[in-house]
N, CA, C and O atoms as a Tinker XYZ file with bonds, in Angstrom:
   440  protein
     1  N    -19.035000  -41.283000   41.195000    73     2
     2  CA   -19.873000  -40.432000   41.994000    64     1     3
     3  C    -20.614000  -39.443000   41.101000    63     2     4     5
     4  O    -21.793000  -39.161000   41.316000    81     3
     5  N    -19.911000  -38.919000   40.096000    73     3     6
     6  CA   -20.516000  -37.970000   39.172000    64     5     7
     7  C    -21.633000  -38.646000   38.375000    63     6     8     9
     8  O    -22.674000  -38.039000   38.124000    81     7
     9  N    -21.415000  -39.907000   37.978000    73     7    10
    10  CA   -22.395000  -40.664000   37.217000    64     9    11
    11  C    -23.656000  -40.900000   38.045000    63    10    12    13
    12  O    -24.776000  -40.823000   37.540000    81    11
    13  N    -23.447000  -41.186000   39.320000    73    11    14
    14  CA   -24.588000  -41.425000   40.211000    64    13    15
    15  C    -25.452000  -40.163000   40.318000    63    14    16    17
    16  O    -26.679000  -40.256000   40.332000    81    15
    17  N    -24.834000  -39.011000   40.393000    73    15    18
    18  CA   -25.557000  -37.753000   40.474000    64    17    19
    19  C    -26.346000  -37.473000   39.202000    63    18    20    21
    20  O    -27.471000  -36.976000   39.261000    81    19
    21  N    -25.756000  -37.794000   38.046000    73    19    22
    22  CA   -26.433000  -37.603000   36.763000    64    21    23
    23  C    -27.642000  -38.531000   36.668000    63    22    24    25
    24  O    -28.718000  -38.114000   36.240000    81    23
    25  N    -27.465000  -39.770000   37.063000    73    23    26
    26  CA   -28.555000  -40.748000   37.015000    64    25    27
    27  C    -29.695000  -40.307000   37.935000    63    26    28    29
    28  O    -30.863000  -40.363000   37.552000    81    27
    29  N    -29.353000  -39.869000   39.146000    73    27    30
    30  CA   -30.389000  -39.409000   40.073000    64    29    31
    31  C    -31.108000  -38.173000   39.537000    63    30    32    33
    32  O    -32.322000  -38.044000   39.699000    81    31
    33  N    -30.372000  -37.269000   38.905000    73    31    34
    34  CA   -30.987000  -36.082000   38.317000    64    33    35
    35  C    -31.948000  -36.454000   37.199000    63    34    36    37
    36  O    -33.043000  -35.901000   37.099000    81    35
    37  N    -31.532000  -37.396000   36.360000    73    35    38
    38  CA   -32.392000  -37.848000   35.261000    64    37    39
    39  C    -33.646000  -38.541000   35.789000    63    38    40    41
    40  O    -34.739000  -38.353000   35.255000    81    39
    41  N    -33.483000  -39.341000   36.837000    73    39    42
    42  CA   -34.641000  -40.008000   37.430000    64    41    43
    43  C    -35.603000  -38.990000   38.042000    63    42    44    45
    44  O    -36.821000  -39.122000   37.915000    81    43
    45  N    -35.046000  -37.972000   38.706000    73    43    46
    46  CA   -35.884000  -36.930000   39.291000    64    45    47
    47  C    -36.630000  -36.176000   38.191000    63    46    48    49
    48  O    -37.814000  -35.876000   38.345000    81    47
    49  N    -35.957000  -35.871000   37.094000    73    47    50
    50  CA   -36.578000  -35.176000   35.973000    64    49    51
    51  C    -37.683000  -36.031000   35.353000    63    50    52    53
    52  O    -38.753000  -35.521000   35.019000    81    51
    53  N    -37.428000  -37.309000   35.203000    73    51    54
    54  CA   -38.419000  -38.231000   34.660000    64    53    55
    55  C    -39.646000  -38.301000   35.581000    63    54    56    57
    56  O    -40.783000  -38.267000   35.110000    81    55
    57  N    -39.411000  -38.398000   36.874000    73    55    58
    58  CA   -40.502000  -38.449000   37.842000    64    57    59
    59  C    -41.348000  -37.173000   37.794000    63    58    60    61
    60  O    -42.577000  -37.236000   37.821000    81    59
    61  N    -40.682000  -36.018000   37.724000    73    59    62
    62  CA   -41.408000  -34.754000   37.631000    64    61    63
    63  C    -42.230000  -34.670000   36.354000    63    62    64    65
    64  O    -43.348000  -34.156000   36.363000    81    63
    65  N    -41.682000  -35.172000   35.263000    73    63    66
    66  CA   -42.404000  -35.162000   33.990000    64    65    67
    67  C    -43.650000  -36.034000   34.070000    63    66    68    69
    68  O    -44.720000  -35.640000   33.606000    81    67
    69  N    -43.513000  -37.208000   34.653000    73    67    70
    70  CA   -44.651000  -38.123000   34.788000    64    69    71
    71  C    -45.713000  -37.509000   35.694000    63    70    72    73
    72  O    -46.899000  -37.533000   35.366000    81    71
    73  N    -45.295000  -36.963000   36.826000    73    71    74
    74  CA   -46.247000  -36.360000   37.753000    64    73    75
    75  C    -46.939000  -35.147000   37.149000    63    74    76    77
    76  O    -48.130000  -34.935000   37.377000    81    75
    77  N    -46.216000  -34.363000   36.395000    73    75    78
    78  CA   -46.824000  -33.193000   35.755000    64    77    79
    79  C    -47.875000  -33.634000   34.743000    63    78    80    81
    80  O    -48.925000  -33.005000   34.623000    81    79
    81  N    -47.598000  -34.705000   34.023000    73    79    82
    82  CA   -48.562000  -35.227000   33.048000    64    81    83
    83  C    -49.807000  -35.764000   33.706000    63    82    84    85
    84  O    -50.895000  -35.660000   33.138000    81    83
    85  N    -49.679000  -36.341000   34.899000    73    83    86
    86  CA   -50.841000  -36.872000   35.609000    64    85    87
    87  C    -51.737000  -35.764000   36.127000    63    86    88    89
    88  O    -52.953000  -35.940000   36.206000    81    87
    89  N    -51.177000  -34.662000   36.472000    73    87    90
    90  CA   -51.952000  -33.585000   37.063000    64    89    91
    91  C    -52.702000  -32.735000   36.060000    63    90    92    93
    92  O    -53.664000  -32.060000   36.426000    81    91
    93  N    -52.294000  -32.748000   34.828000    73    91    94
    94  CA   -52.939000  -31.868000   33.851000    64    93    95
    95  C    -53.773000  -32.675000   32.883000    63    94    96    97
    96  O    -53.300000  -33.103000   31.831000    81    95
    97  N    -55.014000  -32.872000   33.258000    73    95    98
    98  CA   -55.928000  -33.601000   32.381000    64    97    99
    99  C    -56.664000  -32.603000   31.512000    63    98   100   101
   100  O    -57.228000  -31.628000   32.008000    81    99
   101  N    -56.656000  -32.848000   30.237000    73    99   102
   102  CA   -57.398000  -31.978000   29.328000    64   101   103
   103  C    -58.867000  -32.341000   29.400000    63   102   104   105
   104  O    -59.219000  -33.515000   29.508000    81   103
   105  N    -59.711000  -31.348000   29.342000    73   103   106
   106  CA   -61.148000  -31.598000   29.359000    64   105   107
   107  C    -61.553000  -32.298000   28.073000    63   106   108   109
   108  O    -61.067000  -31.971000   26.990000    81   107
   109  N    -62.447000  -33.260000   28.207000    73   107   110
   110  CA   -62.961000  -33.945000   27.034000    64   109   111
   111  C    -63.875000  -32.984000   26.287000    63   110   112   113
   112  O    -64.796000  -32.414000   26.871000    81   111
   113  N    -63.621000  -32.809000   25.010000    73   111   114
   114  CA   -64.487000  -31.879000   24.272000    64   113   115
   115  C    -65.918000  -32.400000   24.246000    63   114   116   117
   116  O    -66.137000  -33.609000   24.171000    81   115
   117  N    -66.888000  -31.501000   24.306000    73   115   118
   118  CA   -68.278000  -31.954000   24.285000    64   117   119
   119  C    -68.607000  -32.616000   22.958000    63   118   120   121
   120  O    -68.072000  -32.257000   21.909000    81   119
   121  N    -69.500000  -33.591000   23.032000    73   119   122
   122  CA   -69.937000  -34.253000   21.801000    64   121   123
   123  C    -70.629000  -33.220000   20.915000    63   122   124   125
   124  O    -71.285000  -32.297000   21.399000    81   123
   125  N    -70.470000  -33.397000   19.641000    73   123   126
   126  CA   -71.089000  -32.459000   18.700000    64   125   127
   127  C    -72.606000  -32.547000   18.813000    63   126   128   129
   128  O    -73.176000  -33.635000   18.893000    81   127
   129  N    -73.239000  -31.392000   18.818000    73   127   130
   130  CA   -74.687000  -31.333000   18.931000    64   129   131
   131  C    -75.338000  -31.919000   17.681000    63   130   132   133
   132  O    -74.936000  -31.618000   16.557000    81   131
   133  N    -76.340000  -32.753000   17.894000    73   131   134
   134  CA   -77.079000  -33.375000   16.801000    64   133   135
   135  C    -78.030000  -32.341000   16.210000    63   134   136   137
   136  O    -78.708000  -31.623000   16.945000    81   135
   137  N    -78.078000  -32.266000   14.892000    73   135   138
   138  CA   -79.021000  -31.391000   14.200000    64   137   139
   139  C    -79.770000  -32.249000   13.198000    63   138   140   141
   140  O    -79.180000  -32.766000   12.249000    81   139
   141  N    -81.077000  -32.399000   13.410000    73   139   142
   142  CA   -81.879000  -33.278000   12.568000    64   141   143
   143  C    -83.138000  -32.564000   12.073000    63   142   144   145
   144  O    -83.714000  -31.725000   12.766000    81   143
   145  N    -83.539000  -32.920000   10.867000    73   143   146
   146  CA   -84.835000  -32.483000   10.356000    64   145   147
   147  C    -85.873000  -33.482000   10.874000    63   146   148   149
   148  O    -85.509000  -34.525000   11.415000    81   147
   149  N    -87.155000  -33.173000   10.714000    73   147   150
   150  CA   -88.200000  -34.125000   11.102000    64   149   151
   151  C    -88.051000  -35.440000   10.351000    63   150   152   153
   152  O    -88.268000  -36.513000   10.914000    81   151
   153  N    -87.680000  -35.353000    9.083000    73   151   154
   154  CA   -87.489000  -36.560000    8.272000    64   153   155
   155  C    -86.343000  -37.414000    8.824000    63   154   156   157
   156  O    -86.460000  -38.638000    8.897000    81   155
   157  N    -85.255000  -36.781000    9.206000    73   155   158
   158  CA   -84.120000  -37.515000    9.773000    64   157   159
   159  C    -84.460000  -38.063000   11.149000    63   158   160   161
   160  O    -84.065000  -39.178000   11.487000    81   159
   161  N    -85.189000  -37.289000   11.946000    73   159   162
   162  CA   -85.586000  -37.719000   13.284000    64   161   163
   163  C    -86.380000  -39.022000   13.227000    63   162   164   165
   164  O    -86.258000  -39.862000   14.119000    81   163
   165  N    -87.186000  -39.194000   12.190000    73   163   166
   166  CA   -88.032000  -40.383000   12.038000    64   165   167
   167  C    -87.223000  -41.679000   12.030000    63   166   168   169
   168  O    -87.761000  -42.742000   12.341000    81   167
   169  N    -85.949000  -41.605000   11.680000    73   167   170
   170  CA   -85.090000  -42.800000   11.658000    64   169   171
   171  C    -84.779000  -43.290000   13.072000    63   170   172   173
   172  O    -84.429000  -44.455000   13.264000    81   171
   173  N    -84.906000  -42.407000   14.057000    73   171   174
   174  CA   -84.566000  -42.737000   15.437000    64   173   175
   175  C    -85.822000  -43.112000   16.214000    63   174   176   177
   176  O    -86.236000  -42.427000   17.150000    81   175
   177  N    -86.414000  -44.233000   15.785000    73   175   178
   178  CA   -87.695000  -44.674000   16.347000    64   177   179
   179  C    -87.556000  -45.750000   17.417000    63   178   180   181
   180  O    -88.562000  -46.209000   17.959000    81   179
   181  N    -86.337000  -46.160000   17.727000    73   179   182
   182  CA   -86.125000  -47.182000   18.746000    64   181   183
   183  C    -86.388000  -48.597000   18.275000    63   182   184   185
   184  O    -86.387000  -49.525000   19.083000    81   183
   185  N    -86.611000  -48.778000   17.000000    73   183   186
   186  CA   -86.902000  -50.105000   16.438000    64   185   187
   187  C    -85.676000  -50.653000   15.704000    63   186   188   189
   188  O    -84.840000  -49.896000   15.211000    81   187
   189  N    -85.591000  -51.966000   15.644000    73   187   190
   190  CA   -84.541000  -52.661000   14.885000    64   189   191
   191  C    -83.132000  -52.171000   15.218000    63   190   192   193
   192  O    -82.293000  -52.026000   14.330000    81   191
   193  N    -82.882000  -51.919000   16.490000    73   191   194
   194  CA   -81.554000  -51.497000   16.926000    64   193   195
   195  C    -81.275000  -50.008000   16.795000    63   194   196   197
   196  O    -80.185000  -49.552000   17.141000    81   195
   197  N    -82.247000  -49.240000   16.300000    73   195   198
   198  CA   -82.064000  -47.791000   16.197000    64   197   199
   199  C    -82.196000  -47.145000   17.571000    63   198   200   201
   200  O    -82.904000  -47.659000   18.437000    81   199
   201  N    -81.525000  -46.034000   17.767000    73   199   202
   202  CA   -81.703000  -45.252000   18.978000    64   201   203
   203  C    -83.097000  -44.637000   18.954000    63   202   204   205
   204  O    -83.722000  -44.525000   17.899000    81   203
   205  N    -83.574000  -44.242000   20.130000    73   203   206
   206  CA   -84.903000  -43.628000   20.247000    64   205   207
   207  C    -84.732000  -42.167000   20.637000    63   206   208   209
   208  O    -84.314000  -41.857000   21.753000    81   207
   209  N    -85.060000  -41.270000   19.708000    73   207   210
   210  CA   -84.990000  -39.831000   19.951000    64   209   211
   211  C    -86.392000  -39.251000   19.851000    63   210   212   213
   212  O    -87.211000  -39.693000   19.046000    81   211
   213  N    -86.648000  -38.253000   20.685000    73   211   214
   214  CA   -87.888000  -37.480000   20.558000    64   213   215
   215  C    -87.514000  -35.998000   20.562000    63   214   216   217
   216  O    -86.484000  -35.603000   21.107000    81   215
   217  N    -88.363000  -35.198000   19.951000    73   215   218
   218  CA   -88.155000  -33.751000   19.954000    64   217   219
   219  C    -89.262000  -33.101000   20.769000    63   218   220   221
   220  O    -90.437000  -33.444000   20.643000    81   219
   221  N    -88.857000  -32.155000   21.608000    73   219   222
   222  CA   -89.797000  -31.378000   22.411000    64   221   223
   223  C    -89.332000  -29.926000   22.346000    63   222   224   225
   224  O    -88.191000  -29.617000   22.687000    81   223
   225  N    -90.216000  -29.048000   21.910000    73   223   226
   226  CA   -89.916000  -27.612000   21.822000    64   225   227
   227  C    -88.598000  -27.330000   21.085000    63   226   228   229
   228  O    -87.812000  -26.477000   21.497000    81   227
   229  N    -88.377000  -28.062000   19.994000    73   227   230
   230  CA   -87.204000  -27.838000   19.160000    64   229   231
   231  C    -85.921000  -28.489000   19.640000    63   230   232   233
   232  O    -84.894000  -28.400000   18.968000    81   231
   233  N    -85.963000  -29.147000   20.800000    73   231   234
   234  CA   -84.783000  -29.833000   21.326000    64   233   235
   235  C    -84.962000  -31.334000   21.159000    63   234   236   237
   236  O    -86.070000  -31.858000   21.276000    81   235
   237  N    -83.857000  -32.019000   20.884000    73   235   238
   238  CA   -83.889000  -33.466000   20.688000    64   237   239
   239  C    -83.333000  -34.151000   21.935000    63   238   240   241
   240  O    -82.293000  -33.765000   22.469000    81   239
   241  N    -84.059000  -35.181000   22.385000    73   239   242
   242  CA   -83.671000  -35.943000   23.565000    64   241   243
   243  C    -83.499000  -37.406000   23.181000    63   242   244   245
   244  O    -84.271000  -37.950000   22.391000    81   243
   245  N    -82.473000  -38.033000   23.752000    73   243   246
   246  CA   -82.235000  -39.456000   23.534000    64   245   247
   247  C    -82.944000  -40.213000   24.660000    63   246   248   249
   248  O    -82.544000  -40.119000   25.820000    81   247
   249  N    -83.991000  -40.957000   24.320000    73   247   250
   250  CA   -84.743000  -41.724000   25.316000    64   249   251
   251  C    -84.479000  -43.223000   25.177000    63   250   252   253
   252  O    -85.222000  -44.046000   25.711000    81   251
   253  N    -83.426000  -43.560000   24.465000    73   251   254
   254  CA   -83.080000  -44.959000   24.220000    64   253   255
   255  C    -82.999000  -45.764000   25.506000    63   254   256   257
   256  O    -83.501000  -46.887000   25.568000    81   255
   257  N    -82.373000  -45.202000   26.531000    73   255   258
   258  CA   -82.169000  -45.939000   27.781000    64   257   259
   259  C    -83.140000  -45.546000   28.885000    63   258   260   261
   260  O    -82.912000  -45.854000   30.055000    81   259
   261  N    -84.210000  -44.876000   28.519000    73   259   262
   262  CA   -85.251000  -44.531000   29.488000    64   261   263
   263  C    -86.238000  -45.696000   29.521000    63   262   264   265
   264  O    -86.852000  -46.033000   28.508000    81   263
   265  N    -86.380000  -46.300000   30.688000    73   263   266
   266  CA   -87.199000  -47.514000   30.809000    64   265   267
   267  C    -88.610000  -47.343000   30.250000    63   266   268   269
   268  O    -89.150000  -48.264000   29.637000    81   267
   269  N    -89.201000  -46.189000   30.454000    73   267   270
   270  CA   -90.570000  -45.961000   29.987000    64   269   271
   271  C    -90.665000  -45.906000   28.466000    63   270   272   273
   272  O    -91.762000  -46.004000   27.916000    81   271
   273  N    -89.536000  -45.750000   27.778000    73   271   274
   274  CA   -89.510000  -45.680000   26.319000    64   273   275
   275  C    -88.930000  -46.953000   25.692000    63   274   276   277
   276  O    -88.429000  -46.919000   24.568000    81   275
   277  N    -88.999000  -48.063000   26.413000    73   275   278
   278  CA   -88.451000  -49.316000   25.907000    64   277   279
   279  C    -89.053000  -49.651000   24.546000    63   278   280   281
   280  O    -90.271000  -49.629000   24.374000    81   279
   281  N    -88.197000  -49.956000   23.590000    73   279   282
   282  CA   -88.650000  -50.289000   22.242000    64   281   283
   283  C    -89.120000  -49.083000   21.455000    63   282   284   285
   284  O    -89.717000  -49.223000   20.387000    81   283
   285  N    -88.848000  -47.883000   21.988000    73   283   286
   286  CA   -89.219000  -46.672000   21.269000    64   285   287
   287  C    -90.678000  -46.282000   21.408000    63   286   288   289
   288  O    -91.178000  -45.456000   20.643000    81   287
   289  N    -91.377000  -46.879000   22.395000    73   287   290
   290  CA   -92.786000  -46.555000   22.598000    64   289   291
   291  C    -93.062000  -46.223000   24.054000    63   290   292   293
   292  O    -92.454000  -46.775000   24.971000    81   291
   293  N    -94.017000  -45.287000   24.237000    73   291   294
   294  CA   -94.412000  -44.891000   25.593000    64   293   295
   295  C    -95.860000  -44.411000   25.554000    63   294   296   297
   296  O    -96.177000  -43.402000   24.923000    81   295
   297  N    -96.722000  -45.142000   26.230000    73   295   298
   298  CA   -98.150000  -44.781000   26.334000    64   297   299
   299  C    -98.795000  -44.456000   24.986000    63   298   300   301
   300  O    -99.549000  -43.490000   24.867000    81   299
   301  N    -98.500000  -45.254000   23.993000    73   299   302
   302  CA   -99.113000  -45.070000   22.680000    64   301   303
   303  C    -98.372000  -44.117000   21.756000    63   302   304   305
   304  O    -98.773000  -43.946000   20.605000    81   303
   305  N    -97.318000  -43.504000   22.223000    73   303   306
   306  CA   -96.515000  -42.593000   21.390000    64   305   307
   307  C    -95.241000  -43.302000   20.974000    63   306   308   309
   308  O    -94.730000  -44.161000   21.693000    81   307
   309  N    -94.740000  -42.939000   19.821000    73   307   310
   310  CA   -93.518000  -43.566000   19.330000    64   309   311
   311  C    -92.412000  -42.526000   19.183000    63   310   312   313
   312  O    -92.661000  -41.353000   18.906000    81   311
   313  N    -91.195000  -42.995000   19.377000    73   311   314
   314  CA   -90.019000  -42.142000   19.221000    64   313   315
   315  C    -89.828000  -41.825000   17.741000    63   314   316   317
   316  O    -90.462000  -42.432000   16.878000    81   315
   317  N    -88.957000  -40.878000   17.463000    73   315   318
   318  CA   -88.694000  -40.483000   16.089000    64   317   319
   319  C    -89.599000  -39.355000   15.633000    63   318   320   321
   320  O    -89.706000  -39.084000   14.437000    81   319
   321  N    -90.257000  -38.689000   16.589000    73   319   322
   322  CA   -91.219000  -37.644000   16.243000    64   321   323
   323  C    -91.054000  -36.418000   17.139000    63   322   324   325
   324  O    -90.423000  -36.471000   18.195000    81   323
   325  N    -91.637000  -35.327000   16.684000    73   323   326
   326  CA   -91.763000  -34.126000   17.510000    64   325   327
   327  C    -93.040000  -34.316000   18.327000    63   326   328   329
   328  O    -94.142000  -34.318000   17.778000    81   327
   329  N    -92.885000  -34.474000   19.622000    73   327   330
   330  CA   -94.031000  -34.744000   20.495000    64   329   331
   331  C    -94.378000  -33.545000   21.383000    63   330   332   333
   332  O    -94.974000  -33.713000   22.447000    81   331
   333  N    -94.012000  -32.363000   20.956000    73   331   334
   334  CA   -94.253000  -31.158000   21.757000    64   333   335
   335  C    -95.715000  -31.022000   22.154000    63   334   336   337
   336  O    -96.026000  -30.893000   23.338000    81   335
   337  N    -96.602000  -31.048000   21.191000    73   335   338
   338  CA   -98.026000  -30.846000   21.489000    64   337   339
   339  C    -98.585000  -31.952000   22.371000    63   338   340   341
   340  O    -99.357000  -31.682000   23.291000    81   339
   341  N    -98.207000  -33.185000   22.098000    73   339   342
   342  CA   -98.705000  -34.310000   22.880000    64   341   343
   343  C    -98.256000  -34.205000   24.340000    63   342   344   345
   344  O    -99.042000  -34.428000   25.261000    81   343
   345  N    -96.987000  -33.866000   24.534000    73   343   346
   346  CA   -96.449000  -33.755000   25.887000    64   345   347
   347  C    -97.119000  -32.604000   26.648000    63   346   348   349
   348  O    -97.454000  -32.731000   27.826000    81   347
   349  N    -97.304000  -31.497000   25.957000    73   347   350
   350  CA   -97.858000  -30.313000   26.619000    64   349   351
   351  C    -99.370000  -30.392000   26.853000    63   350   352   353
   352  O    -99.869000  -29.872000   27.851000    81   351
   353  N   -100.091000  -31.033000   25.945000    73   351   354
   354  CA  -101.550000  -30.995000   26.068000    64   353   355
   355  C   -102.202000  -32.303000   26.510000    63   354   356   357
   356  O   -103.290000  -32.271000   27.084000    81   355
   357  N   -101.573000  -33.449000   26.261000    73   355   358
   358  CA  -102.201000  -34.725000   26.568000    64   357   359
   359  C   -101.537000  -35.435000   27.745000    63   358   360   361
   360  O   -102.221000  -36.032000   28.575000    81   359
   361  N   -100.240000  -35.374000   27.818000    73   359   362
   362  CA   -99.495000  -36.100000   28.838000    64   361   363
   363  C    -99.842000  -35.640000   30.247000    63   362   364   365
   364  O    -99.838000  -34.441000   30.523000    81   363
   365  N   -100.143000  -36.580000   31.146000    73   363   366
   366  CA  -100.486000  -36.190000   32.519000    64   365   367
   367  C    -99.293000  -35.606000   33.288000    63   366   368   369
   368  O    -99.477000  -34.846000   34.239000    81   367
   369  N    -98.090000  -35.958000   32.879000    73   367   370
   370  CA   -96.908000  -35.466000   33.600000    64   369   371
   371  C    -96.280000  -34.242000   32.935000    63   370   372   373
   372  O    -95.361000  -33.643000   33.492000    81   371
   373  N    -96.761000  -33.870000   31.762000    73   371   374
   374  CA   -96.234000  -32.695000   31.081000    64   373   375
   375  C    -94.739000  -32.782000   30.816000    63   374   376   377
   376  O    -94.219000  -33.851000   30.495000    81   375
   377  N    -94.063000  -31.672000   30.950000    73   375   378
   378  CA   -92.626000  -31.593000   30.652000    64   377   379
   379  C    -91.729000  -32.052000   31.802000    63   378   380   381
   380  O    -90.511000  -32.118000   31.635000    81   379
   381  N    -92.297000  -32.367000   32.951000    73   379   382
   382  CA   -91.495000  -32.686000   34.132000    64   381   383
   383  C    -90.438000  -33.764000   33.888000    63   382   384   385
   384  O    -89.272000  -33.525000   34.202000    81   383
   385  N    -90.778000  -34.937000   33.347000    73   383   386
   386  CA   -89.733000  -35.956000   33.138000    64   385   387
   387  C    -88.680000  -35.534000   32.107000    63   386   388   389
   388  O    -87.515000  -35.917000   32.215000    81   387
   389  N    -89.086000  -34.757000   31.123000    73   387   390
   390  CA   -88.153000  -34.329000   30.077000    64   389   391
   391  C    -87.083000  -33.420000   30.661000    63   390   392   393
   392  O    -85.939000  -33.434000   30.207000    81   391
   393  N    -87.445000  -32.634000   31.661000    73   391   394
   394  CA   -86.491000  -31.707000   32.272000    64   393   395
   395  C    -85.326000  -32.432000   32.929000    63   394   396   397
   396  O    -84.279000  -31.832000   33.168000    81   395
   397  N    -85.500000  -33.719000   33.223000    73   395   398
   398  CA   -84.421000  -34.503000   33.820000    64   397   399
   399  C    -83.405000  -34.970000   32.774000    63   398   400   401
   400  O    -82.305000  -35.394000   33.127000    81   399
   401  N    -83.762000  -34.896000   31.514000    73   399   402
   402  CA   -82.869000  -35.315000   30.433000    64   401   403
   403  C    -82.116000  -34.121000   29.867000    63   402   404   405
   404  O    -82.624000  -33.000000   29.843000    81   403
   405  N    -80.910000  -34.382000   29.417000    73   403   406
   406  CA   -80.118000  -33.336000   28.775000    64   405   407
   407  C    -80.354000  -33.422000   27.268000    63   406   408   409
   408  O    -80.226000  -34.500000   26.689000    81   407
   409  N    -80.696000  -32.306000   26.625000    73   407   410
   410  CA   -80.888000  -32.363000   25.169000    64   409   411
   411  C    -79.588000  -32.734000   24.478000    63   410   412   413
   412  O    -78.507000  -32.318000   24.895000    81   411
   413  N    -79.704000  -33.522000   23.415000    73   411   414
   414  CA   -78.514000  -33.917000   22.653000    64   413   415
   415  C    -78.394000  -33.139000   21.359000    63   414   416   417
   416  O    -77.382000  -33.229000   20.663000    81   415
   417  N    -79.435000  -32.369000   21.033000    73   415   418
   418  CA   -79.397000  -31.632000   19.787000    64   417   419
   419  C    -80.624000  -30.778000   19.570000    63   418   420   421
   420  O    -81.410000  -30.526000   20.483000    81   419
   421  N    -80.764000  -30.339000   18.325000    73   419   422
   422  CA   -81.882000  -29.465000   17.980000    64   421   423
   423  C    -82.542000  -29.935000   16.692000    63   422   424   425
   424  O    -81.923000  -30.571000   15.839000    81   423
   425  N    -83.805000  -29.601000   16.588000    73   423   426
   426  CA   -84.576000  -29.863000   15.376000    64   425   427
   427  C    -84.368000  -28.696000   14.429000    63   426   428   429
   428  O    -84.467000  -27.538000   14.835000    81   427
   429  N    -84.080000  -28.995000   13.163000    73   427   430
   430  CA   -83.857000  -27.948000   12.190000    64   429   431
   431  C    -84.822000  -28.102000   11.024000    63   430   432   433
   432  O    -85.361000  -29.182000   10.783000    81   431
   433  N    -85.030000  -27.009000   10.308000    73   431   434
   434  CA   -85.890000  -27.059000    9.119000    64   433   435
   435  C    -85.195000  -27.857000    8.019000    63   434   436   437
   436  O    -83.971000  -27.844000    7.891000    81   435
   437  N    -86.012000  -28.550000    7.232000    73   435   438
   438  CA   -85.481000  -29.374000    6.152000    64   437   439
   439  C    -85.015000  -28.549000    5.035000    63   438   440
   440  O    -84.534000  -29.080000    4.034000    81   439
């Protein structure tokens, strides 16, 4: 009878330990912010399997999976560049579509 009580206590303790572990999920740390110079940004042109990044107002955006940027090109512009002036002065949609993307990093001086 004493053994049965010990076994039940151990099982209860094990169950509580498992349940406590399930309830406390640690937050996933944020991915490290990308910091690229203009020269480094040029590597992310969306060609030959490279990701497609663009910089706007000092922030870097990943447009790799944006349908309009397929192959790293969009309306005559190519990824891997700072397109701030083009987006602000030439683009008919301006910054509106960019606001839907989360920046992945920042442009830094070389």
